[in-house]
Each structure stands twice: as C-alpha cells, then as structure tokens.
N, C-alpha and C positions, 0 to 999 in steps of 0.2 A: 728567114731565121728559124721558124718553127720546123721547116723541112730539114734544116741542117742539124738541129738538136735530135730529131727523130732518127736521122741517118747515123749520127754519132752514137746514140743509144743502141741502135741495131748492130753497129760495128763492135761495140763493147760486149754485147750479148754473144755474138759469134766468137769473139776471142775468148771469152770466159768459158763457153761450152767446149771449145777446142782444147783449152788448157785442162779442163776437168776430164775430158776423154783421154788425154795424153797419159794420165796416171791410171795405172791398173790397180784395182783394189780387190782383195780376196778375204775370205774368212775361213777359220778352222775351228772345229770343236776340240779344243785342247784337252778337256777332261775325257771326252770320248776316245781320243787317240791315246792319251796316257793310260786309261783304264784297259785298253786293248793290248798294250805292250806287255809281253811276257815278263820282262825285267821288272816292271812296276808291280805286277802281281806277286812275283817272288819277293821283292823288297817289302811289300805290304805284309806278306806272311811272316817274313823274318822279323820285322818290326813288332808285329803283334805277339809273336812268340817271346821276343825279348821283353816287351812290356808286361806280358802276363807273368813271366818269371820274376821280374822286379816287384810287381804288385804282390805276388805270393810271398816273396821274401819280406816285404814291408808288413804285410798282414800278419805273418807269423810272429814278427817282432812286436807288433802292436797288440796282438792277442796275448802274448806272454806278459807284456807290460800291464795289460788290463787285468789279467789274473793275479799278478803280483800286487797290483794296487788294491784289488778287492780283498786279498788275503791280509795285506797290511792294515786296511781299514777295520777288518774284523778283529785283528789282534791288537790294534792300537790301545784299547783300554787296559790291556794286560801288560803293556810295555812301559818302560820308563820314558821320561821326556827326552833323554839323550838318544835312546833307541829310535823313538818316533822322529826326532829331528834328522837322524842319520838316514832313516828310511825315506823321509821327505826329499832329502838331497839326492838319494839314489833314484827316486822316481823322477825328479827333475832332470837328472842326467839321462835317464832312459828316454824321456820325452825329447830331449835335445838330440840324442842319437837317432831317434826315429825321424825327426825333422831333417837332420843331416842326410839320412838315407834317402828321404824323399827328394831333397834338393839334388843329391848326387844322381839319383835315378833319372830325374828330369834332364840334367846336363848330359848324362850318358845317352839318353834317348835322342836328344837333339843332335849330338855328335854322330850317333848311328844313322839317323835320318839324313844328315848332311852327306855322310859317306855313301849311303845306299842310293839316294836320289840324285846326287850330283851328276854322275855319269848318265843317268837316264834323262835328266833335263838337258844335258849337253847334246846327247844323241837326238832328242826331239828338236832342239833349236837348230842343230846342223841340218836336219831333214827339212825343216821349214825354210831355212835359208836356201838350200839347194833347190827346192820346189819353186820358191819365189824367183830365183835367178833364171831357172829353166823356163818358167812361164812368163817372165817379164813383169812380175807383180812389183809394184812400188811399195805397197803396204799390205800386211796381213793382220787382220784383227781376230781376237778370240771371239767366236760366234756367241758365246754365252755371257761373257763379261764386257765385251766391247773394248777391251784393252788392246793396245797396240802390241803385237807380237813380233813383227818384223817391219823395219823401216829401211827402204832402199831408195826412196825418192829424194828429190832435191831438198836441201835444208834452206828455209827462207829466213833463218834467224838474222843473218847479216843484212839482208834487204830490209827487214822490219826495223832493225836498229838504225839503219841509215835513214829510213823514213821518219823515225822519231828523233833523229839528231843525236843518237847515242853512239859513242865510239866503241 
C-alpha cells in the first residue's frame, strides 16, 4: 500500500511538471519599451507643452485676482458697504472662474493624454501579442509590476467552476 501511494505521488509530480513546462512564460519591461518609443517621447513633450500653457494661463488669472483682492482690501475702508459687497461678489466670481479653469484644464489634459497615448498603447499591445504568438508564449508579464500583459494560455475558469459545483 505504501509503495502504491509513493508511486501515485510520483505520477502526480511528473504530470504537474509536464503541465507547467507546457506553458511558456515571458516578461517584458513595459516602461523601458514605452520610454524608448519615439511616439511616446513626442507625446510626452506635447503633453508637457500643453500642461505648461494651461498652468501659465491659470497662474496669470490667479495673479490678477490676487492683485485685485489686495487692491480691494486696501481700498475697503474708503468704500461704502454696497461697494464692498459688490467687490466681495466679484472676487467670489473670480475664484469660481479660476476653479472652473482648473477643472477644465484637468479634463482637457486627460482627453489629450487619451488621444495621444491610445495609439501608442495599441501599437505596444499589438507588438506584444505578435511576439507572444511568434514565440509560443502563453503569458507575458510586466517585468517591473508583475502584472499580466498578455494571456494566450488555456482558461481554467470553467473547470474550476465545475470543481466547485458552480454553473
């Protein structure tokens, strides 16, 4: 009986090792590849230029509002209550405009990044898939993050559900 269980364990080990060897695994330095792509470098430069322009625009508006606020504070004692109330409302409106500018700049930046990086990401993913298929890789992982980048191997979901008695 003991020999039978040892033999069974040996067979299981051989089958497990064979199955593990059947799947080919590779890794890729995604950031290294991305940063080496000329398209990515150009997109980064374009995004930085766009961001710098938006920040300069917001800073100009903020500086003007700050100067106006200081002027209004200095002149407040010499003004009527109605004038000061109107100036407070004007400053509040300016603050809201600046906040709206910042929010719009953030949305515009995100949209610009999506447009700029979408084709780059597709090109990289297509290259990874082509290399995986050409070299028979079942899986490719990001070398730095350990995240799955390509999955071409068998899907065991149905078998696991069946084992658990789940439909």
